[in-house]
GUSESE-472295 format. One record per residue (C-alpha): residue number from 1; residue in one letter; x, y, z. Coordinates in Angstrom, 3 decimals. Layout:
BEGIN
<site><i>NUM</i><aa>A</aa><c1>X</c1><c2>Y</c2><c3>Z</c3></site>
...
***
This chain:
BEGIN
<site><i>1</i><aa>X</aa><c1>90.666</c1><c2>159.224</c2><c3>61.162</c3></site>
<site><i>2</i><aa>X</aa><c1>90.045</c1><c2>155.830</c2><c3>62.605</c3></site>
<site><i>3</i><aa>X</aa><c1>89.828</c1><c2>157.329</c2><c3>66.065</c3></site>
<site><i>4</i><aa>X</aa><c1>87.231</c1><c2>159.840</c2><c3>64.872</c3></site>
<site><i>5</i><aa>X</aa><c1>84.987</c1><c2>157.139</c2><c3>63.414</c3></site>
<site><i>6</i><aa>X</aa><c1>85.468</c1><c2>154.860</c2><c3>66.391</c3></site>
<site><i>7</i><aa>X</aa><c1>87.944</c1><c2>152.575</c2><c3>64.766</c3></site>
<site><i>8</i><aa>X</aa><c1>90.483</c1><c2>150.758</c2><c3>66.816</c3></site>
<site><i>9</i><aa>X</aa><c1>94.221</c1><c2>150.678</c2><c3>66.097</c3></site>
<site><i>10</i><aa>X</aa><c1>95.219</c1><c2>147.352</c2><c3>67.508</c3></site>
<site><i>11</i><aa>X</aa><c1>98.932</c1><c2>147.012</c2><c3>68.306</c3></site>
<site><i>12</i><aa>X</aa><c1>100.641</c1><c2>143.782</c2><c3>68.854</c3></site>
<site><i>13</i><aa>X</aa><c1>101.363</c1><c2>143.456</c2><c3>72.643</c3></site>
<site><i>14</i><aa>X</aa><c1>105.037</c1><c2>143.185</c2><c3>73.608</c3></site>
<site><i>15</i><aa>X</aa><c1>106.422</c1><c2>139.885</c2><c3>74.628</c3></site>
<site><i>16</i><aa>X</aa><c1>107.466</c1><c2>139.263</c2><c3>78.169</c3></site>
<site><i>17</i><aa>X</aa><c1>111.136</c1><c2>139.234</c2><c3>77.138</c3></site>
<site><i>18</i><aa>X</aa><c1>110.761</c1><c2>142.721</c2><c3>75.562</c3></site>
<site><i>19</i><aa>X</aa><c1>108.985</c1><c2>144.079</c2><c3>78.584</c3></site>
<site><i>20</i><aa>X</aa><c1>111.647</c1><c2>142.698</c2><c3>80.981</c3></site>
<site><i>21</i><aa>X</aa><c1>114.376</c1><c2>144.221</c2><c3>78.862</c3></site>
<site><i>22</i><aa>X</aa><c1>112.750</c1><c2>147.585</c2><c3>78.944</c3></site>
<site><i>23</i><aa>X</aa><c1>112.235</c1><c2>147.426</c2><c3>82.693</c3></site>
<site><i>24</i><aa>X</aa><c1>115.862</c1><c2>146.534</c2><c3>83.213</c3></site>
<site><i>25</i><aa>X</aa><c1>116.876</c1><c2>149.512</c2><c3>81.120</c3></site>
<site><i>26</i><aa>X</aa><c1>114.646</c1><c2>151.804</c2><c3>83.208</c3></site>
<site><i>27</i><aa>X</aa><c1>116.184</c1><c2>150.314</c2><c3>86.364</c3></site>
<site><i>28</i><aa>X</aa><c1>119.750</c1><c2>151.008</c2><c3>85.108</c3></site>
<site><i>29</i><aa>X</aa><c1>118.720</c1><c2>154.651</c2><c3>84.329</c3></site>
<site><i>30</i><aa>X</aa><c1>117.074</c1><c2>155.291</c2><c3>87.674</c3></site>
<site><i>31</i><aa>X</aa><c1>119.918</c1><c2>153.671</c2><c3>89.516</c3></site>
<site><i>32</i><aa>X</aa><c1>122.385</c1><c2>155.984</c2><c3>87.828</c3></site>
<site><i>33</i><aa>X</aa><c1>120.183</c1><c2>158.947</c2><c3>88.630</c3></site>
<site><i>34</i><aa>X</aa><c1>119.992</c1><c2>157.817</c2><c3>92.256</c3></site>
<site><i>35</i><aa>X</aa><c1>123.751</c1><c2>157.646</c2><c3>92.480</c3></site>
<site><i>36</i><aa>X</aa><c1>123.949</c1><c2>161.160</c2><c3>90.957</c3></site>
<site><i>37</i><aa>X</aa><c1>121.506</c1><c2>162.526</c2><c3>93.519</c3></site>
<site><i>38</i><aa>X</aa><c1>123.394</c1><c2>160.918</c2><c3>96.427</c3></site>
<site><i>39</i><aa>X</aa><c1>126.525</c1><c2>162.732</c2><c3>95.261</c3></site>
<site><i>40</i><aa>X</aa><c1>124.632</c1><c2>166.052</c2><c3>94.923</c3></site>
<site><i>41</i><aa>X</aa><c1>123.231</c1><c2>165.605</c2><c3>98.489</c3></site>
<site><i>42</i><aa>X</aa><c1>126.719</c1><c2>164.966</c2><c3>99.838</c3></site>
<site><i>43</i><aa>X</aa><c1>127.958</c1><c2>168.107</c2><c3>98.080</c3></site>
<site><i>44</i><aa>X</aa><c1>125.127</c1><c2>170.277</c2><c3>99.498</c3></site>
<site><i>45</i><aa>X</aa><c1>125.760</c1><c2>168.888</c2><c3>102.912</c3></site>
<site><i>46</i><aa>X</aa><c1>129.428</c1><c2>169.896</c2><c3>102.606</c3></site>
<site><i>47</i><aa>X</aa><c1>128.443</c1><c2>173.399</c2><c3>101.410</c3></site>
<site><i>48</i><aa>X</aa><c1>126.048</c1><c2>173.877</c2><c3>104.387</c3></site>
<site><i>49</i><aa>X</aa><c1>128.712</c1><c2>172.677</c2><c3>106.802</c3></site>
<site><i>50</i><aa>X</aa><c1>131.366</c1><c2>175.039</c2><c3>105.434</c3></site>
<site><i>51</i><aa>X</aa><c1>129.003</c1><c2>178.084</c2><c3>105.470</c3></site>
<site><i>52</i><aa>X</aa><c1>127.349</c1><c2>177.344</c2><c3>108.753</c3></site>
<site><i>53</i><aa>X</aa><c1>129.394</c1><c2>179.896</c2><c3>110.614</c3></site>
<site><i>54</i><aa>X</aa><c1>130.498</c1><c2>182.227</c2><c3>107.778</c3></site>
<site><i>55</i><aa>X</aa><c1>127.421</c1><c2>182.592</c2><c3>105.502</c3></site>
<site><i>56</i><aa>X</aa><c1>124.225</c1><c2>181.303</c2><c3>107.039</c3></site>
<site><i>57</i><aa>X</aa><c1>122.085</c1><c2>182.272</c2><c3>104.056</c3></site>
<site><i>58</i><aa>X</aa><c1>124.290</c1><c2>180.189</c2><c3>101.680</c3></site>
<site><i>59</i><aa>X</aa><c1>124.143</c1><c2>177.310</c2><c3>104.279</c3></site>
<site><i>60</i><aa>X</aa><c1>120.295</c1><c2>177.464</c2><c3>104.464</c3></site>
<site><i>61</i><aa>X</aa><c1>120.074</c1><c2>177.504</c2><c3>100.658</c3></site>
<site><i>62</i><aa>X</aa><c1>122.261</c1><c2>174.426</c2><c3>100.545</c3></site>
<site><i>63</i><aa>X</aa><c1>120.120</c1><c2>172.575</c2><c3>103.108</c3></site>
<site><i>64</i><aa>X</aa><c1>116.973</c1><c2>173.468</c2><c3>101.077</c3></site>
<site><i>65</i><aa>X</aa><c1>118.569</c1><c2>172.030</c2><c3>97.964</c3></site>
<site><i>66</i><aa>X</aa><c1>119.567</c1><c2>168.960</c2><c3>99.961</c3></site>
<site><i>67</i><aa>X</aa><c1>115.962</c1><c2>168.478</c2><c3>101.068</c3></site>
<site><i>68</i><aa>X</aa><c1>114.658</c1><c2>168.703</c2><c3>97.475</c3></site>
<site><i>69</i><aa>X</aa><c1>117.265</c1><c2>166.251</c2><c3>96.274</c3></site>
<site><i>70</i><aa>X</aa><c1>116.388</c1><c2>163.926</c2><c3>99.119</c3></site>
<site><i>71</i><aa>X</aa><c1>112.744</c1><c2>163.924</c2><c3>98.120</c3></site>
<site><i>72</i><aa>X</aa><c1>113.664</c1><c2>163.102</c2><c3>94.552</c3></site>
<site><i>73</i><aa>X</aa><c1>115.969</c1><c2>160.354</c2><c3>95.719</c3></site>
<site><i>74</i><aa>X</aa><c1>113.114</c1><c2>158.917</c2><c3>97.868</c3></site>
<site><i>75</i><aa>X</aa><c1>110.792</c1><c2>158.943</c2><c3>94.874</c3></site>
<site><i>76</i><aa>X</aa><c1>113.403</c1><c2>157.228</c2><c3>92.774</c3></site>
<site><i>77</i><aa>X</aa><c1>113.895</c1><c2>154.557</c2><c3>95.367</c3></site>
<site><i>78</i><aa>X</aa><c1>110.163</c1><c2>153.946</c2><c3>95.491</c3></site>
<site><i>79</i><aa>X</aa><c1>109.920</c1><c2>153.771</c2><c3>91.663</c3></site>
<site><i>80</i><aa>X</aa><c1>112.819</c1><c2>151.390</c2><c3>91.589</c3></site>
<site><i>81</i><aa>X</aa><c1>111.043</c1><c2>149.071</c2><c3>94.050</c3></site>
<site><i>82</i><aa>X</aa><c1>107.902</c1><c2>149.141</c2><c3>91.903</c3></site>
<site><i>83</i><aa>X</aa><c1>109.821</c1><c2>148.431</c2><c3>88.728</c3></site>
<site><i>84</i><aa>X</aa><c1>111.769</c1><c2>145.697</c2><c3>90.350</c3></site>
<site><i>85</i><aa>X</aa><c1>108.533</c1><c2>144.004</c2><c3>91.605</c3></site>
<site><i>86</i><aa>X</aa><c1>107.018</c1><c2>144.274</c2><c3>88.137</c3></site>
<site><i>87</i><aa>X</aa><c1>110.131</c1><c2>142.850</c2><c3>86.476</c3></site>
<site><i>88</i><aa>X</aa><c1>110.161</c1><c2>139.890</c2><c3>88.934</c3></site>
<site><i>89</i><aa>X</aa><c1>106.406</c1><c2>139.299</c2><c3>88.149</c3></site>
<site><i>90</i><aa>X</aa><c1>107.172</c1><c2>139.299</c2><c3>84.397</c3></site>
<site><i>91</i><aa>X</aa><c1>110.109</c1><c2>136.912</c2><c3>84.865</c3></site>
<site><i>92</i><aa>X</aa><c1>107.946</c1><c2>134.555</c2><c3>86.868</c3></site>
<site><i>93</i><aa>X</aa><c1>105.213</c1><c2>134.818</c2><c3>84.304</c3></site>
<site><i>94</i><aa>X</aa><c1>107.720</c1><c2>134.145</c2><c3>81.569</c3></site>
<site><i>95</i><aa>X</aa><c1>109.046</c1><c2>131.103</c2><c3>83.418</c3></site>
<site><i>96</i><aa>X</aa><c1>105.491</c1><c2>129.799</c2><c3>84.005</c3></site>
<site><i>97</i><aa>X</aa><c1>104.750</c1><c2>130.318</c2><c3>80.337</c3></site>
<site><i>98</i><aa>X</aa><c1>107.754</c1><c2>128.262</c2><c3>79.287</c3></site>
<site><i>99</i><aa>X</aa><c1>106.889</c1><c2>125.551</c2><c3>81.826</c3></site>
<site><i>100</i><aa>X</aa><c1>103.289</c1><c2>125.354</c2><c3>80.594</c3></site>
<site><i>101</i><aa>X</aa><c1>104.431</c1><c2>125.336</c2><c3>76.993</c3></site>
<site><i>102</i><aa>X</aa><c1>106.719</c1><c2>122.396</c2><c3>77.670</c3></site>
<site><i>103</i><aa>X</aa><c1>104.094</c1><c2>120.598</c2><c3>79.635</c3></site>
<site><i>104</i><aa>X</aa><c1>101.639</c1><c2>121.157</c2><c3>76.873</c3></site>
<site><i>105</i><aa>X</aa><c1>104.179</c1><c2>119.758</c2><c3>74.398</c3></site>
<site><i>106</i><aa>X</aa><c1>104.715</c1><c2>116.712</c2><c3>76.523</c3></site>
<site><i>107</i><aa>X</aa><c1>100.992</c1><c2>116.146</c2><c3>76.960</c3></site>
<site><i>108</i><aa>X</aa><c1>100.574</c1><c2>116.234</c2><c3>73.183</c3></site>
<site><i>109</i><aa>X</aa><c1>103.306</c1><c2>113.706</c2><c3>72.754</c3></site>
<site><i>110</i><aa>X</aa><c1>101.860</c1><c2>111.464</c2><c3>75.423</c3></site>
<site><i>111</i><aa>X</aa><c1>98.437</c1><c2>111.700</c2><c3>73.743</c3></site>
<site><i>112</i><aa>X</aa><c1>99.902</c1><c2>110.946</c2><c3>70.368</c3></site>
<site><i>113</i><aa>X</aa><c1>101.613</c1><c2>107.848</c2><c3>71.942</c3></site>
<site><i>114</i><aa>X</aa><c1>98.421</c1><c2>106.649</c2><c3>73.548</c3></site>
<site><i>115</i><aa>X</aa><c1>96.486</c1><c2>106.999</c2><c3>70.310</c3></site>
<site><i>116</i><aa>X</aa><c1>98.512</c1><c2>104.091</c2><c3>69.018</c3></site>
<site><i>117</i><aa>X</aa><c1>97.480</c1><c2>101.965</c2><c3>72.020</c3></site>
<site><i>118</i><aa>X</aa><c1>94.174</c1><c2>100.571</c2><c3>73.040</c3></site>
<site><i>119</i><aa>X</aa><c1>93.299</c1><c2>99.413</c2><c3>76.513</c3></site>
<site><i>120</i><aa>X</aa><c1>91.437</c1><c2>96.283</c2><c3>75.244</c3></site>
<site><i>121</i><aa>X</aa><c1>94.292</c1><c2>95.464</c2><c3>72.935</c3></site>
<site><i>122</i><aa>X</aa><c1>96.703</c1><c2>95.775</c2><c3>75.880</c3></site>
<site><i>123</i><aa>X</aa><c1>94.583</c1><c2>93.403</c2><c3>78.011</c3></site>
<site><i>124</i><aa>X</aa><c1>94.255</c1><c2>90.910</c2><c3>75.137</c3></site>
<site><i>125</i><aa>X</aa><c1>98.042</c1><c2>91.027</c2><c3>74.634</c3></site>
<site><i>126</i><aa>X</aa><c1>98.627</c1><c2>90.404</c2><c3>78.407</c3></site>
<site><i>127</i><aa>X</aa><c1>96.211</c1><c2>87.414</c2><c3>78.298</c3></site>
<site><i>128</i><aa>X</aa><c1>98.035</c1><c2>85.991</c2><c3>75.282</c3></site>
<site><i>129</i><aa>X</aa><c1>101.336</c1><c2>86.366</c2><c3>77.102</c3></site>
<site><i>130</i><aa>X</aa><c1>99.894</c1><c2>84.696</c2><c3>80.149</c3></site>
<site><i>131</i><aa>X</aa><c1>98.520</c1><c2>81.801</c2><c3>77.999</c3></site>
<site><i>132</i><aa>X</aa><c1>101.806</c1><c2>81.386</c2><c3>76.128</c3></site>
<site><i>133</i><aa>X</aa><c1>103.708</c1><c2>81.340</c2><c3>79.459</c3></site>
<site><i>134</i><aa>X</aa><c1>101.499</c1><c2>78.589</c2><c3>80.888</c3></site>
<site><i>135</i><aa>X</aa><c1>101.803</c1><c2>76.619</c2><c3>77.658</c3></site>
<site><i>136</i><aa>X</aa><c1>105.630</c1><c2>76.904</c2><c3>77.777</c3></site>
<site><i>137</i><aa>X</aa><c1>105.662</c1><c2>75.671</c2><c3>81.346</c3></site>
<site><i>138</i><aa>X</aa><c1>103.459</c1><c2>72.690</c2><c3>80.411</c3></site>
<site><i>139</i><aa>X</aa><c1>105.733</c1><c2>71.868</c2><c3>77.544</c3></site>
<site><i>140</i><aa>X</aa><c1>108.828</c1><c2>72.067</c2><c3>79.697</c3></site>
<site><i>141</i><aa>X</aa><c1>107.253</c1><c2>69.638</c2><c3>82.261</c3></site>
<site><i>142</i><aa>X</aa><c1>106.315</c1><c2>67.209</c2><c3>79.561</c3></site>
<site><i>143</i><aa>X</aa><c1>109.774</c1><c2>67.236</c2><c3>78.068</c3></site>
<site><i>144</i><aa>X</aa><c1>111.429</c1><c2>66.773</c2><c3>81.503</c3></site>
<site><i>145</i><aa>X</aa><c1>109.413</c1><c2>63.600</c2><c3>82.228</c3></site>
<site><i>146</i><aa>X</aa><c1>111.117</c1><c2>60.333</c2><c3>80.965</c3></site>
<site><i>147</i><aa>X</aa><c1>108.977</c1><c2>58.429</c2><c3>78.477</c3></site>
<site><i>148</i><aa>X</aa><c1>107.180</c1><c2>55.370</c2><c3>79.845</c3></site>
<site><i>149</i><aa>X</aa><c1>107.471</c1><c2>56.436</c2><c3>83.497</c3></site>
<site><i>150</i><aa>X</aa><c1>104.339</c1><c2>58.556</c2><c3>83.671</c3></site>
<site><i>151</i><aa>X</aa><c1>102.475</c1><c2>55.734</c2><c3>85.473</c3></site>
<site><i>152</i><aa>X</aa><c1>100.564</c1><c2>56.221</c2><c3>88.694</c3></site>
<site><i>153</i><aa>X</aa><c1>101.536</c1><c2>53.820</c2><c3>91.493</c3></site>
<site><i>154</i><aa>X</aa><c1>99.779</c1><c2>53.058</c2><c3>94.779</c3></site>
<site><i>155</i><aa>X</aa><c1>102.165</c1><c2>54.457</c2><c3>97.338</c3></site>
<site><i>156</i><aa>X</aa><c1>100.708</c1><c2>52.398</c2><c3>100.208</c3></site>
<site><i>157</i><aa>X</aa><c1>101.131</c1><c2>49.191</c2><c3>98.211</c3></site>
<site><i>158</i><aa>X</aa><c1>104.756</c1><c2>50.045</c2><c3>97.508</c3></site>
<site><i>159</i><aa>X</aa><c1>105.386</c1><c2>50.707</c2><c3>101.248</c3></site>
<site><i>160</i><aa>X</aa><c1>103.875</c1><c2>47.341</c2><c3>102.212</c3></site>
<site><i>161</i><aa>X</aa><c1>106.090</c1><c2>45.540</c2><c3>99.738</c3></site>
<site><i>162</i><aa>X</aa><c1>109.074</c1><c2>47.321</c2><c3>101.045</c3></site>
<site><i>163</i><aa>X</aa><c1>108.276</c1><c2>46.310</c2><c3>104.589</c3></site>
<site><i>164</i><aa>X</aa><c1>107.954</c1><c2>42.642</c2><c3>103.501</c3></site>
<site><i>165</i><aa>X</aa><c1>111.336</c1><c2>42.822</c2><c3>101.811</c3></site>
<site><i>166</i><aa>X</aa><c1>112.830</c1><c2>44.347</c2><c3>104.922</c3></site>
<site><i>167</i><aa>X</aa><c1>111.326</c1><c2>41.567</c2><c3>107.076</c3></site>
<site><i>168</i><aa>X</aa><c1>112.643</c1><c2>38.845</c2><c3>104.777</c3></site>
<site><i>169</i><aa>X</aa><c1>116.107</c1><c2>40.405</c2><c3>105.022</c3></site>
<site><i>170</i><aa>X</aa><c1>115.856</c1><c2>40.362</c2><c3>108.817</c3></site>
<site><i>171</i><aa>X</aa><c1>114.793</c1><c2>36.692</c2><c3>108.906</c3></site>
<site><i>172</i><aa>X</aa><c1>117.762</c1><c2>35.734</c2><c3>106.626</c3></site>
<site><i>173</i><aa>X</aa><c1>120.186</c1><c2>37.566</c2><c3>108.818</c3></site>
<site><i>174</i><aa>X</aa><c1>118.800</c1><c2>35.858</c2><c3>111.992</c3></site>
<site><i>175</i><aa>X</aa><c1>119.057</c1><c2>32.374</c2><c3>110.425</c3></site>
<site><i>176</i><aa>X</aa><c1>122.709</c1><c2>33.031</c2><c3>109.345</c3></site>
<site><i>177</i><aa>X</aa><c1>123.541</c1><c2>34.125</c2><c3>112.962</c3></site>
<site><i>178</i><aa>X</aa><c1>121.933</c1><c2>30.953</c2><c3>114.440</c3></site>
<site><i>179</i><aa>X</aa><c1>123.852</c1><c2>28.771</c2><c3>111.996</c3></site>
<site><i>180</i><aa>X</aa><c1>127.232</c1><c2>30.190</c2><c3>112.904</c3></site>
<site><i>181</i><aa>X</aa><c1>126.558</c1><c2>29.954</c2><c3>116.672</c3></site>
<site><i>182</i><aa>X</aa><c1>125.310</c1><c2>26.134</c2><c3>116.743</c3></site>
<site><i>183</i><aa>X</aa><c1>126.738</c1><c2>23.699</c2><c3>119.316</c3></site>
<site><i>184</i><aa>X</aa><c1>130.065</c1><c2>21.912</c2><c3>118.423</c3></site>
<site><i>185</i><aa>X</aa><c1>129.958</c1><c2>18.188</c2><c3>117.572</c3></site>
<site><i>186</i><aa>X</aa><c1>130.919</c1><c2>15.608</c2><c3>120.238</c3></site>
<site><i>187</i><aa>X</aa><c1>134.400</c1><c2>14.226</c2><c3>119.384</c3></site>
<site><i>188</i><aa>X</aa><c1>134.293</c1><c2>10.575</c2><c3>118.189</c3></site>
<site><i>189</i><aa>X</aa><c1>137.488</c1><c2>9.533</c2><c3>120.048</c3></site>
<site><i>190</i><aa>X</aa><c1>136.914</c1><c2>7.633</c2><c3>123.251</c3></site>
<site><i>191</i><aa>X</aa><c1>137.964</c1><c2>9.192</c2><c3>126.609</c3></site>
<site><i>192</i><aa>X</aa><c1>141.105</c1><c2>7.668</c2><c3>127.972</c3></site>
<site><i>193</i><aa>X</aa><c1>140.511</c1><c2>4.950</c2><c3>130.422</c3></site>
<site><i>194</i><aa>X</aa><c1>140.926</c1><c2>5.641</c2><c3>134.064</c3></site>
<site><i>195</i><aa>X</aa><c1>143.239</c1><c2>3.547</c2><c3>136.177</c3></site>
<site><i>196</i><aa>X</aa><c1>141.717</c1><c2>0.779</c2><c3>138.255</c3></site>
<site><i>197</i><aa>X</aa><c1>140.374</c1><c2>1.928</c2><c3>141.664</c3></site>
<site><i>198</i><aa>X</aa><c1>138.293</c1><c2>0.459</c2><c3>144.345</c3></site>
<site><i>199</i><aa>X</aa><c1>134.672</c1><c2>-0.193</c2><c3>143.647</c3></site>
<site><i>200</i><aa>X</aa><c1>133.305</c1><c2>2.763</c2><c3>145.579</c3></site>
<site><i>201</i><aa>X</aa><c1>135.699</c1><c2>5.251</c2><c3>144.047</c3></site>
<site><i>202</i><aa>X</aa><c1>134.998</c1><c2>3.843</c2><c3>140.489</c3></site>
<site><i>203</i><aa>X</aa><c1>131.294</c1><c2>4.599</c2><c3>140.808</c3></site>
<site><i>204</i><aa>X</aa><c1>131.991</c1><c2>8.156</c2><c3>141.971</c3></site>
<site><i>205</i><aa>X</aa><c1>134.515</c1><c2>8.714</c2><c3>139.227</c3></site>
<site><i>206</i><aa>X</aa><c1>131.945</c1><c2>7.655</c2><c3>136.621</c3></site>
<site><i>207</i><aa>X</aa><c1>129.455</c1><c2>10.008</c2><c3>137.994</c3></site>
<site><i>208</i><aa>X</aa><c1>131.983</c1><c2>12.878</c2><c3>137.847</c3></site>
<site><i>209</i><aa>X</aa><c1>132.912</c1><c2>12.027</c2><c3>134.346</c3></site>
<site><i>210</i><aa>X</aa><c1>129.260</c1><c2>11.973</c2><c3>133.258</c3></site>
<site><i>211</i><aa>X</aa><c1>128.619</c1><c2>15.380</c2><c3>134.763</c3></site>
<site><i>212</i><aa>X</aa><c1>131.758</c1><c2>16.849</c2><c3>133.116</c3></site>
<site><i>213</i><aa>X</aa><c1>130.653</c1><c2>15.381</c2><c3>129.778</c3></site>
<site><i>214</i><aa>X</aa><c1>127.170</c1><c2>16.957</c2><c3>130.078</c3></site>
<site><i>215</i><aa>X</aa><c1>128.649</c1><c2>20.333</c2><c3>131.095</c3></site>
<site><i>216</i><aa>X</aa><c1>131.001</c1><c2>20.222</c2><c3>128.182</c3></site>
<site><i>217</i><aa>X</aa><c1>128.210</c1><c2>19.306</c2><c3>125.788</c3></site>
<site><i>218</i><aa>X</aa><c1>125.965</c1><c2>22.117</c2><c3>127.012</c3></site>
***
């Protein structure tokens, strides 16, 4: 009645899994029929071979049946190829459907996660972290400096004072060296008297003694 009045009888389309299962069943049926035809062809070939010399008519009939069976087998092979191609296409489509479904599920989850975040809030949070990090560094430096030593000194002035101290130390060392290496005192005891000698030799002896005394003093 609905067809007469132009109505449409909508049927729920099969799922890919159902279609794949039906195609596999058809493949199994055609494969069994193909195996049966191959056996029949082998049997007709044997019949034609046995009757080739005895009964030519029977041999020709067997060859004709073999030809018909061969055409049927060829058609079945073509149908199997088509069904196999269609089944593989459905399997790929089913795989793609599952992949897209999972990707869509993940995308929804990611979108839901991002709804709880705001880019401006993230930037503000990162600025706060940076500010607190700098503050922590400043506090650490302040704590590590000993109290009362945070005074600026003129480095050049300190270097000049250090040079003066070094020079004073050198002068003291030099004076100490000079004091330890001064000339010895002349002994207070008198030199022993020389025995009497002629007048000329006495004068010469005095001169020699004077030179020896000077050399010893120097």
